[in-house]
DOMARPA-688391 format. One record per residue (C-alpha): residue number from 1; chain; x, y, z. Coordinates in steps of 0.5 Angstrom, whole numbers. Each point is the difference from the previous one (the first is absolute). Example, Ala and Ser with C-alpha at 12.3 -4.5 7.8 and 13.67 -1.06 7.14 Angstrom:
R    nr   kette      px      py      pz
R     1       A      25      -9      16
R     2       A       2       7      -2
This chain:
R    nr   kette      px      py      pz
R     1       A     -75      -7     -26
R     2       A      -3      -7      -2
R     3       A      -6       3      -1
R     4       A       2       6      -4
R     5       A       4      -4      -4
R     6       A      -5      -6      -1
R     7       A      -5       6      -2
R     8       A       5       3      -4
R     9       A       0      -3      -8
R    10       A       7      -1      -3
R    11       A      -1       2      -6
R    12       A      -1       7       4
R    13       A       6       1       3
R    14       A       5       5      -3
R    15       A       6      -2      -2
R    16       A       7       3       2
R    17       A       5       0      -5
R    18       A       6       1       4
R    19       A       6       4      -4
R    20       A       6       4       2
R    21       A      -2       7       3
R    22       A      -8      -2       0
R    23       A      -4       4       4
R    24       A      -3      -4       6
R    25       A      -4       5       4
R    26       A      -3       7      -2
R    27       A       5       6       2
R    28       A      -4       3       5
R    29       A      -1      -6       4
R    30       A       7       0       0
R    31       A       1       7       1
R    32       A       2       2       7
R    33       A      -6       2       4
R    34       A       0       7       3
R    35       A       0       3       7
R    36       A      -7       2       0
R    37       A      -2      -7      -3
R    38       A      -3      -1       8
R    39       A      -6       1      -3
R    40       A       0      -5      -5
R    41       A      -6      -6       0
R    42       A       5      -5       4
R    43       A      -5      -6      -2
R    44       A       0       2      -7
R    45       A       8       1       0
R    46       A      -1      -7       3
R    47       A      -3      -4      -5
R    48       A       4       3      -5
R    49       A       6      -1       2
R    50       A      -1      -7       2
R    51       A      -3      -2      -7
R    52       A       7       3      -3
R    53       A       4      -3       5
R    54       A      -3      -6      -1
R    55       A       0       0      -8
R    56       A       8       1       1
R    57       A       0      -6       4
R    58       A      -3      -4      -4
R    59       A       4       2      -7
R    60       A       6      -2       4
R    61       A      -1      -7       1
R    62       A       1      -2      -7
R    63       A       5       4      -1
R    64       A       4      -3       6
R    65       A      -2      -7      -1
R    66       A       3       1      -7
R    67       A       7       2       3
R    68       A       0      -6       5
R    69       A      -1      -5      -6
R    70       A       5       3      -5
R    71       A       5       1       6
R    72       A      -1      -7       2
R    73       A       1      -3      -7
R    74       A       7       5       1
R    75       A       1      -3       5
R    76       A       0      -7      -1
R    77       A       4       1      -6
R    78       A       5       4       3
R    79       A      -1       5      -6
R    80       A       3       6       6
R    81       A       7      -4      -2
R    82       A      -1       0      -7
R    83       A      -1       8       1
R    84       A       6       0       4
R    85       A      -3       1       7
R    86       A       3      -4       6
R    87       A      -8      -2       3
R    88       A      -6       2      -2
R    89       A      -1       5       7
R    90       A       6       4      -4
R    91       A      -3       0      -7
R    92       A      -7       2       3
R    93       A       2       6       4
R    94       A       5       3      -5
R    95       A      -4      -1      -7
R    96       A      -7       0       4
R    97       A       1       4       6
R    98       A      -4      -6       3
R    99       A       3      -1       8
R   100       A       1      -7       2
R   101       A      -5      -1       4
R   102       A      -5       2      -5
R   103       A       3      -5      -5
R   104       A      -1      -5       5
R   105       A      -7       1       1
R   106       A      -2       0      -8
R   107       A       4      -7      -1
R   108       A      -3      -3       6
R   109       A      -7       3      -2
R   110       A       1      -2      -8
R   111       A       2      -7       2
R   112       A      -5      -2       5
R   113       A      -5       3      -5
R   114       A       2      -4      -5
R   115       A      -3      -6       3
R   116       A      -6       3       1
R   117       A      -3       2      -6
R   118       A      -7       2       2
R   119       A       3       4       6
R   120       A       5       3      -5
R   121       A      -6       2      -5
R   122       A      -4       3       6
R   123       A       6       4       2
R   124       A       1       3      -7
R   125       A      -7       1      -1
R   126       A      -1       3       6
R   127       A      -5      -3       4
R   128       A       5      -2       5
R   129       A       5       5       4
R   130       A       7      -1       2
R   131       A      -1       0       7
R   132       A      -5      -6      -2
R   133       A       4      -4      -3
R   134       A       6      -1       5
R   135       A      -5      -2       4
R   136       A      -3      -5      -5
R   137       A       7      -2      -2
R   138       A       1      -3       7
R   139       A      -6      -6      -2
R   140       A      -2       1      -6
R   141       A       1      -7      -6
R   142       A      -2      -1      -7
R   143       A      -5      -4       3
R   144       A      -3       6       5
R   145       A       1       6      -2
R   146       A      -6       2      -5
R   147       A      -4      -1       7
R   148       A       5       5       4
R   149       A       0       4      -5
R   150       A      -8       1       1
R   151       A       1       0       7
R   152       A       5       6      -1
R   153       A      -5       4      -4
R   154       A      -5       0       5
R   155       A       3       2       6
R   156       A       6       4       4
R   157       A       7      -1       0
R   158       A       0      -1       7
R   159       A      -6      -5       0
R   160       A       3      -4      -6
R   161       A       7       0       5
R   162       A      -4      -4       6
R   163       A      -3      -4      -5
R   164       A       7      -2      -3
R   165       A       3      -1       7
R   166       A      -5      -5       2
R   167       A       0      -4      -7
R   168       A       8       0       1
R   169       A      -1      -3       7
R   170       A      -5      -5      -2
R   171       A       5      -2      -5
R   172       A       6       0       5
R   173       A      -5      -4       5
R   174       A      -2      -5      -6
R   175       A       7      -2      -2
R   176       A       2       0       7
R   177       A      -5      -6       2
R   178       A       2      -4      -6
R   179       A       7       1       2
R   180       A       2       4      -6
R   181       A       5       5       3
R   182       A       4       0      -7
R   183       A      -5       2      -4
R   184       A      -2       7      -2
R   185       A      -4       3       4
R   186       A      -6       6      -3
R   187       A       3       5       5
R   188       A       8      -1      -3
R   189       A      -1       4      -5
R   190       A       0       6       4
R   191       A       7       3      -1
R   192       A       0       0      -7
R   193       A      -4       7       0
R   194       A       0       2       7
R   195       A      -1       7      -1
R   196       A       1       4      -6
R   197       A       7       1       0
R   198       A      -2       8       2
R   199       A       7       1       3
R   200       A       3       1      -7
R   201       A       7       2       3
R   202       A       0      -6       4
R   203       A      -1       4       7
R   204       A      -4      -1       6
R   205       A      -7       4       0
R   206       A       2       6       5
R   207       A       6       3       2
R   208       A       3       7       2
R   209       A       6       4      -3
R   210       A       6       1       5
R   211       A       4       6      -1
R   212       A       6       3       4
R   213       A       5       5      -2
R   214       A       8      -2       1
R   215       A       6       4      -3
R   216       A       0      -1      -7
R   217       A       7      -4       0
R   218       A      -4      -5       4
R   219       A      -5      -2      -7
R   220       A       6      -4      -4
R   221       A       1      -4       7
R   222       A      -8      -1       0
R   223       A       0      -2      -8
R   224       A       6      -4       2
R   225       A      -3      -5       5
R   226       A      -6      -1      -4
R   227       A       3      -2      -6
R   228       A       5      -5       5
R   229       A      -8      -3       2
R   230       A      -2      -1      -7
R   231       A       5      -3      -2
R   232       A       0      -4       6
R   233       A      -7      -3      -1
R   234       A       3      -1      -8
R   235       A      -6       5      -2
R   236       A      -3       7      -2
R   237       A      -4       1       7
R   238       A      -3       7       1
R   239       A       3       5       6
R   240       A      -5      -3       6
R   241       A       2      -7      -2
R   242       A       8       2       0
R   243       A      -2       3       7
R   244       A      -3      -5       3
R   245       A       6      -5      -1
R   246       A       5       6       3
R   247       A      -4       1       6
R   248       A      -1      -7       1
R   249       A       7      -1      -1
R   250       A       2       5       6
R   251       A      -5      -2       4
R   252       A       2      -7       1
R   253       A       8       3       2
R   254       A      -4       3       5
R   255       A       1      -3       8
R   256       A      -6      -1       4
R   257       A      -4       2      -6
R   258       A      -7      -3       4
R   259       A       2       4       6
R   260       A       1       7      -4
R   261       A      -6      -2      -4
R   262       A      -4       0       6
R   263       A       2       7       2
R   264       A      -2       3      -7
R   265       A      -7      -3       1
R   266       A       0       3       8
R   267       A       3       8      -2
R   268       A      -4       0      -6
R   269       A      -6      -2       5
R   270       A       2       5       4
R   271       A       2       6      -4
R   272       A       7      -1      -1
R   273       A       4       6      -3
R   274       A       5      -4      -4
R   275       A      -6      -3      -4
R   276       A       2       1      -8
R   277       A      -1       6      -2
R   278       A       0      -2      -7
R   279       A      -7       2      -3
R   280       A      -3      -4      -4
R   281       A      -4       3      -6
R   282       A      -7      -5      -2
R   283       A       1      -2      -7
R   284       A      -4       4      -6
R   285       A      -1      -8      -2
R   286       A      -2      -2       7
R   287       A      -6      -6      -1
R   288       A      -4       3       6
R   289       A      -6       5      -2
R   290       A      -1       5       6
R   291       A      -6      -1       4
R   292       A      -2      -6      -3
R   293       A       2      -7       2
R   294       A       3      -4      -6
R   295       A      -5      -7       2
R   296       A      -7       3       2
R   297       A      -6      -4       1
R   298       A      -5       4      -3
R   299       A      -7      -2      -2
R   300       A      -1      -2      -7
R   301       A      -5       5      -2
R   302       A       3       2      -6
R   303       A      -6      -4      -5
R   304       A      -5       4       4
R   305       A       4       7      -1
R   306       A       1      -1      -7
R   307       A      -6      -2      -2
R   308       A      -4       6       3
R   309       A       6       4      -3
R   310       A      -1      -3      -7
R   311       A      -8       2       0
R   312       A       2       7       1
R   313       A       4       0      -6
R   314       A      -2       0      -7
R   315       A       2      -8      -3
R   316       A       2       3      -7
R   317       A       4       5       3
R   318       A       7      -1      -5
R   319       A       4       3       5
R   320       A       0      -6       5
R   321       A       3      -6      -4
R   322       A      -2      -6       1
R   323       A       3      -5       6
R   324       A       3      -6      -4
R   325       A       2       2      -8
R   326       A       3      -5      -4
R   327       A       7       1      -2
R   328       A       3      -1      -6
R   329       A       8       0      -1
R   330       A       4       2      -5
R   331       A       2      -5      -5
R   332       A       7       1       1
R   333       A       0      -3       7
R   334       A      -4      -6      -3
R   335       A       4      -7       3
R   336       A       3      -4      -6
R   337       A       3      -7       1
R   338       A       6       2      -4
R   339       A       1       6       3
R   340       A       9       2       2
R   341       A       2       3       6
R   342       A       0       6      -5
R   343       A      -6       0      -1
R   344       A      -2      -1       8
R   345       A       4       5       1
R   346       A      -4       5      -5
R   347       A      -7      -2       3
R   348       A       1       0       7
R   349       A       3       7       0
R   350       A      -6       2      -4
R   351       A      -5      -3       5
R   352       A       4       4       6
R   353       A      -2       7      -4
R   354       A      -7      -3       0
R   355       A       1      -1       7
R   356       A       3       6       2
R   357       A      -5       4      -3
R   358       A      -6      -3       4
R   359       A       4       0       6
R   360       A       2       7       0
R   361       A      -9       2      -1
R   362       A      -1      -5       5
R   363       A       5       3       5
R   364       A      -3       7      -2
R   365       A      -7      -2       2
R   366       A       2      -5       6
R   367       A       3       6       3
R   368       A      -5       5      -1
R   369       A      -5      -6       3
R   370       A       4       0       6
R   371       A       1       6       2
R   372       A      -8       2       0
R   373       A      -2      -7       4
R   374       A      -4      -1      -5
R   375       A      -1      -7       1
R   376       A      -4       2       6
R   377       A      -5       2      -4
R   378       A      -1      -7      -3
R   379       A       0      -3       6
R   380       A       6      -2       2
R   381       A       4       1       6
R   382       A       7       0      -3
R   383       A       3       2      -6
R   384       A       4      -7       1
R   385       A      -7      -3      -1
R   386       A      -2       3      -6
R   387       A       7      -2      -3
R   388       A      -1      -7       2
R   389       A      -8      -1      -1
R   390       A      -1       5      -5
R   391       A       5       0      -5
R   392       A       4      -6       2
R   393       A       6       3       0
R   394       A       5       0       6
R   395       A       0       5       4
R   396       A       8       2       1
R   397       A       1      -1      -8
R   398       A      -6       5       1
R   399       A       4       5       4
R   400       A       7      -2      -4
R   401       A      -4       3      -6
R   402       A      -3       7       5
R   403       A       7       1       3
R   404       A       3       0      -7
R   405       A      -5       5      -2
R   406       A       0       4       5
R   407       A       7       1      -1
R   408       A       0       1      -8
R   409       A      -6       6       1
R   410       A       5       5       1
R   411       A       5      -4      -5
R   412       A      -4       1      -7
R   413       A       6      -2      -5
R   414       A       1      -7       4
R   415       A      -8      -1       0
R   416       A       0       0      -7
R   417       A       6      -3      -1
R   418       A      -2      -6       4
R   419       A      -7       0      -3
R   420       A       1       0      -7
R   421       A       5      -6       2
R   422       A       7       4      -2
R   423       A       2      -1       8
R   424       A      -2      -7       3
R   425       A      -3      -1       6
R   426       A       7      -1       4
R   427       A       3       6      -3
R   428       A      -5       4       2
R   429       A      -1      -2       7
R   430       A       7       2       1
R   431       A       0       6      -3
R   432       A      -6       1       4
R   433       A       4       0       6
R   434       A       5       5      -1
R   435       A      -2       5      -6
R   436       A      -3       7       2
R   437       A      -2       5      -6
R   438       A       7       3      -1
R   439       A       3      -7      -1
R   440       A      -5      -3      -4
R   441       A       2       1      -7
R   442       A       7      -3       3
R   443       A      -2      -6       2
R   444       A      -4      -2      -5
R   445       A       5       2      -5
R   446       A       5      -5       4
R   447       A      -6      -5       1
R   448       A      -1      -1      -7
R   449       A       8      -1      -1
R   450       A       2      -5       5
R   451       A      -2      -6       2
R   452       A      -4      -2       6
R   453       A       6      -2       5
R   454       A       3       6      -2
R   455       A      -6       4       2
R   456       A      -2      -3       6
R   457       A       8       2       2
R   458       A      -1       7      -2
R   459       A      -6       1       4
R   460       A       3      -3       6
R   461       A       6       5       0
R   462       A      -6       5      -1
R   463       A      -3      -2       7
R   464       A       5       0       3
R   465       A       2       6      -1
R   466       A       6       0      -5
R   467       A      -3       3      -6
R   468       A      -5       4       3
R   469       A      -1       5      -6
R   470       A      -2      -6      -4
R   471       A       3      -6      -4
R   472       A       8       0       1
R   473       A       1      -4      -7
R   474       A      -2       6      -5
R   475       A       5       5      -1
R   476       A      -2       8       0
R   477       A      -2      -1      -7
R   478       A      -5      -6       1
R   479       A       4      -5      -2
R   480       A       1      -7       2
R   481       A       8      -1       4
R   482       A       2      -7      -1
R   483       A       3      -3       5
R   484       A       4      -7       1
R   485       A       2      -4       7
R   486       A       7       5       0
R   487       A      -3       7      -1
R   488       A      -6       3       2
R   489       A      -4       5      -5
R   490       A       4       5      -4
R   491       A       6      -5       2
R   492       A       2       3       6
R   493       A       3      -6       4
R   494       A      -5      -3       7
R   495       A       0       4       6
R   496       A       4      -2       5
R   497       A      -3      -4       6
R   498       A       3       2       7
R   499       A       2      -6       4
R   500       A      -5      -4       5
R   501       A       3       3       6
R   502       A       1       7      -3
R   503       A      -5       6       3
R   504       A      -3       4      -5
R   505       A       3       6       0
R   506       A      -4       6       2
R   507       A      -3       4      -7
R   508       A      -6       0      -4
R   509       A      -5      -4       2
R   510       A      -5      -4      -4
R   511       A      -7      -4       1
R   512       A      -1      -8      -1
R   513       A      -6      -3       0
R   514       A      -2      -6      -2
R   515       A      -8      -4       0
R   516       A       0      -6       5
R   517       A      -7      -5       2
R   518       A      -2       2       7
R   519       A       4      -7       2
R   520       A       7       2      -2
R   521       A      -2       8       3
R   522       A      -1      -3       6
R   523       A       7      -4       1
R   524       A       4       6      -3
R   525       A      -3       5       6
R   526       A       2      -6       5
R   527       A       7       0      -3
R   528       A       1       7       1
R   529       A      -4       1       7
R   530       A       6      -7       1
R   531       A       6       5      -2
R   532       A      -2       5       5
R   533       A      -1      -5       5
R   534       A       7      -2      -1
R   535       A       3       6      -1
R   536       A      -3       3       6
R   537       A      -1       7      -2
R   538       A      -5       3      -5
R   539       A       2      -1      -8
R   540       A      -3       3      -6
R   541       A      -3      -5      -5
R   542       A       6       0      -4
R   543       A       5      -1       5
R   544       A      -4      -7       2
R   545       A      -1      -2      -8
R   546       A       9       2       0
R   547       A       1      -5       5
R   548       A      -5      -5      -3
R   549       A       4       1      -7
R   550       A       6      -1       4
R   551       A       0      -6       3
R   552       A      -3      -3      -7
R   553       A       5       2      -4
R   554       A       5      -2       4
R   555       A      -3      -8       0
R   556       A      -2       1      -8
R   557       A       6       5      -4
R   558       A       6      -4      -3
R   559       A       2       5      -4
R   560       A       5       1       5
R   561       A       4      -7      -2
R   562       A       5       0      -5
R   563       A      -2      -7      -1
R   564       A      -7       0      -2
R   565       A       1       7      -4
R   566       A       4      -4      -6
R   567       A      -4      -6       1
R   568       A      -7       3      -1
R   569       A       3       6      -3
R   570       A      -5       0      -6
R   571       A      -6      -1       4
R   572       A       2       5       4
R   573       A       1       4      -6
R   574       A      -7      -1      -2
R   575       A      -5       0       6
R   576       A       0      -7       1
R   577       A      -6      -1      -6
R   578       A      -1      -1      -6
R   579       A       2       5      -5
R   580       A      -5      -2      -5
R   581       A      -5       7       0
R   582       A      -6      -1       4
R   583       A       2      -8       3
R   584       A      -1       0       7
R   585       A       5      -5       1
R   586       A       5      -1       6
R   587       A       0      -7       1
R   588       A       4      -6      -5
R   589       A       5       6      -2
R   590       A       5      -1      -5
R   591       A       6       3      -4
R   592       A      -2       1      -7
R   593       A       6       2      -6
R   594       A      -3       6      -4
R   595       A       5      -2      -5
R   596       A      -1      -8       0
R   597       A       7      -3       2
R   598       A      -1      -5      -6
R   599       A       0       7      -5
R   600       A       6       2       3
R   601       A      -2       4       6
R   602       A       4       1       7
R   603       A      -1       0       7
R   604       A       1       7       2
R   605       A      -5       3       3
R   606       A      -3       4      -5
R   607       A      -2      -6      -4
R   608       A      -4      -3       6
R   609       A      -7       2       3
R   610       A      -5      -4       5
R   611       A      -5      -5      -3
R   612       A      -6      -4       4
R   613       A       1      -7      -3
R   614       A      -6       1      -4
R   615       A       2       5      -4
R   616       A       7      -2      -1
R   617       A      -2      -7      -2
R   618       A      -6       1      -2
R   619       A       0       7      -3
R   620       A       7       2      -3
R   621       A       2      -7      -2
R   622       A      -6      -2      -3
R   623       A      -1       6      -5
R   624       A      -7       3       4
R   625       A       5       6       3
R   626       A       6       4      -3
R   627       A       5       3       4
R   628       A       6       5      -2
R   629       A       4       5       3
R   630       A       0       8      -2
R   631       A       5       4       2
R   632       A       1       3       8
R   633       A      -2      -7       1
R   634       A      -7       0      -2
R   635       A      -3      -5      -3
R   636       A      -6      -1      -5
R   637       A      -5      -5       1
R   638       A      -5      -3      -5
R   639       A      -7      -5       2
R   640       A      -2      -5      -5
R   641       A       4       2      -6
R   642       A      -3      -1      -7
R   643       A       4       2      -6
R   644       A      -6       2      -4
R   645       A      -4       4       5
R   646       A       5       2       5
R   647       A       1      -2       8
R   648       A      -6       0       5
R   649       A       3       5       4
R   650       A       8       3       0
R   651       A       2       4       5
R   652       A       6       4       2
R   653       A       2      -3       8
R   654       A      -8       1       3
R   655       A      -1       6      -6
R   656       A      -4      -1      -6
R   657       A       4       0      -6
R   658       A      -5       6      -3
R   659       A       2       4       6
R   660       A       8      -2       1
R   661       A       2       1      -9
R   662       A       1       8       3
R   663       A       5      -3       6
R   664       A       3      -4      -5
R   665       A       7       0      -5
R   666       A      -3      -1      -8
R   667       A       5      -6       0
R   668       A      -4      -3       5
R   669       A      -6       2      -3
R   670       A       1      -4      -7
R   671       A       3      -6       4
R   672       A      -7       0       4
R   673       A      -4       1      -6
């Protein structure tokens, strides 16, 4: 790779001018091959896809670096506060569609490379990959970065890791001998970017779906328990984290837990019929590849194989691009020291659109490459080795892209919106979990009109079976329904939740399912087995879960306490979370007067709303967020209002103003405008 780059003249390298909608890969390459493609020339197909993949990864590197730099500037100047958001992660999720883990990875990359200008330039130019950068950041300094870059270009990632570990070990030994235990060791940077942030939804790498059938009336109690667990944690945790909390709470109150666990272990090894009957469903996004170890050792034959394959292909074939084009980003994303938070927002949103186009192409080609095991044609014994050594791409990130592509292949509307940037990664990943060919357009309509927080709630309902025919938040005509904490969609009051000790009445059944990492799934199965042992008879899964939920709700639910209800009635009404659209805060909550008391506002419940401390003090009272009441208890919100250009974004509850306008009375629309 290094020799090829040295031999090629920089002037001969092609220039890719990135722009929205730019075709990065020929359509015939992106097209899914027919079943009759078994007779294709696998070696040439591997070479062709490999070059396109390397080219796409190379194109994405300067985009990621520019994203990280601008995010770092926004974070340093608290620009997200000026835009009406309480934290950078909320801004990135709602405005950019980037998960919190991905934002932290980009920030760490930009901040570390800012101290190493040569390594930063090499990464941006494609001379070193992201895998190599993560290794070099453990040891590189301003004094030795040039030597390490040269070494990275001349060796593999695995050998580079061995050399870096040796260098770090030597540096620590020298520091220890000198008695400088408090000094900064070269290896202390390992935690800065110790992976590529591949798990974008902040979940473990592998897991399974757990599903069980239950009486329909039990689903309300299930949702209540998850909500109480989230309130106790002070965060909007995914279902599996709340389930872990609920199950652990149940097990903590079981007498002789150790003895029962021993019986569970012995019973499973002996084929106990009381073992859990909930059948785990493998996740489509599971990051394991059937029939292939993710950490295969392999032998490094790819250089010889590529040399032989390259000799069979005409070097002047225009259909096969070079591996390292020069990437020219648009002038509209160029950094400027005079940029305001609004300017940062515009540049970041355009960069994300460019990045999603690259990611969609990358996911499509990675799926074709992985499904046909073409890494073997290039001498790699595993797909993970190919991703890490050849592409410089984290294997978990690669499998996430492949998993999304496999789900979107039957959802062309969502795939097209994601590719164009109209639908963010976060929303596309959520829709892919529940959409079908029949419900795809309805889900797209909802995703375009609501916040990420509202969309994820709708998706969670669909996954539990509460809305099997599509999003619950759309009426029969496809209009988004407005809702408040005191009423459900279309003005319906919240459903009554059965008491904790009340058994669900027989009747319709529903299927509840959730994803969990393998460790939590194992804890879940153990809890159900212990329920059966304590009962002394076989129980269905839902009967075990009913006992677990009853124990949890008896301990944690305080709705029956009248003093509690009077004192915290506004917090209970607003769900113990900030009411600002898209805010994920569940801690440091305040009660805000919509019409200020200084302006004659009253203490009536209709004039009160729960806000987090940041939105209350830094948002509302500093004019960065505006809020006013509409009829039917609805609240209208404006982010970063400006008398000349208007607000950055306007909402009615969790619905964009443009989508909510049809349901808002004309007098309220005049006031909001």
